[in-house]
C-alpha positions in Angstrom: 29.4 25.3 -0.6 27.2 23.0 1.4 23.9 21.8 -0.2 21.3 20.2 1.9 20.2 16.5 1.4 16.5 16.0 1.1 15.3 12.9 2.8 12.3 12.8 0.6 11.6 14.0 -2.7 8.8 13.5 -5.4 8.7 13.0 -9.0 7.0 15.5 -11.5 4.2 13.1 -11.9 3.8 12.8 -8.1 4.2 16.5 -7.7 1.2 17.2 -10.5 -0.7 14.5 -8.6 -0.4 16.2 -5.3 -1.6 19.5 -6.9 -4.7 17.8 -8.1 -5.1 16.3 -4.7 -4.7 19.6 -3.0 -7.1 21.3 -5.3 -9.9 18.9 -4.3 -9.2 18.6 -0.6 -7.0 21.5 0.4 -3.8 21.6 2.2 -2.2 18.1 2.6 0.2 15.8 4.5 1.7 12.4 4.0 2.6 9.6 6.3 4.9 6.7 5.2 2.9 3.7 6.1 4.9 0.7 7.4 1.6 -1.1 8.4 -0.4 -4.2 7.9 -3.2 -2.8 5.8 -1.6 -0.8 3.2 1.9 -2.2 3.2 4.7 0.3 2.8 2.7 3.0 1.0 3.1 6.8 1.4 -0.5 7.7 2.6 -1.9 11.3 1.7 -4.3 12.8 4.1 -6.0 16.3 4.3 -3.8 18.3 6.6 -4.3 17.5 10.2 -6.6 14.2 9.5 -3.9 12.1 10.5 -2.9 12.3 14.3 1.1 12.2 14.6 2.8 10.9 17.6 5.9 12.2 19.4 8.0 9.6 17.9 6.9 10.2 14.3 10.1 11.8 12.3 9.4 14.7 10.0 11.6 14.0 6.7 10.7 17.3 4.8 8.0 18.7 2.5 6.6 17.7 -1.0 5.4 21.0 -2.6 4.4 22.3 0.8 3.1 19.1 2.1 4.8 17.8 5.2 6.0 14.2 5.0 6.3 12.0 8.3 7.6 8.4 8.9 7.3 6.6 12.0 10.3 6.2 14.3 10.7 2.4 13.7 10.0 2.5 10.1 12.8 5.4 10.1 15.2 3.1 11.4 14.7 0.8 8.3 14.7 3.7 5.9 17.2 6.3 7.5 19.8 5.2 4.8 17.8 6.1 1.9 16.2 8.9 0.1 12.5 8.2 -0.3 11.4 9.1 -3.8 7.6 9.5 -4.0 6.0 8.5 -7.5 2.6 8.0 -8.7 1.6 4.8 -10.7 -1.9 3.2 -12.1 -3.6 1.4 -9.4 -5.7 1.8 -6.3 -4.5 3.8 -3.3 -4.4 2.8 0.4 -7.8 2.5 1.8 -7.6 5.7 4.0 -5.2 7.7 1.7 -6.6 10.4 -0.6 -5.4 8.9 -3.8 -7.7 5.9 -3.4 -10.6 5.8 -5.9 -8.6 8.0 -8.5 -7.0 5.0 -10.6 -3.6 6.3 -9.2 -1.6 5.8 -6.3 1.5 7.3 -4.6 4.5 4.7 -4.6 7.8 5.0 -2.5 10.8 4.2 -4.2 14.3 4.8 -2.7 17.8 5.0 -3.2 20.8 4.6 -0.8 22.6 7.6 0.2 26.2 8.0 -0.9 28.9 7.9 1.7 29.3 11.7 1.0 25.5 12.4 1.5 25.5 10.5 4.6 28.2 12.3 5.9 26.6 15.5 5.2 23.5 14.6 6.7 25.2 13.9 10.1 27.5 16.9 9.9 30.7 14.6 9.7 33.4 14.7 6.9 33.3 11.3 4.7 
């Protein structure tokens, strides 16, 4: 039996917050920032409000909201599962969590050798 390995997951608190933001803004999308202004923050946008490039990598969905990362950033994070959480604080200046008193935060864990092999269709 083969189970899929998720490259991105969300904590229950993050899923609740996603639901709240969806209720205010409609369908959502995420982009893992690796940039200068907002650091390495997961940025939340109304669906279609962020222009993706041909090199952006789709990692999966968080409660129906697609999650992307830039190719260069993916090179740094590809060995990890991104775990999206929510904490107190100010969100990124362009992210929908800004001004709510909470912000999304990326945590991560390294994939095990077995998970890494399954991600690439090889045996450990």
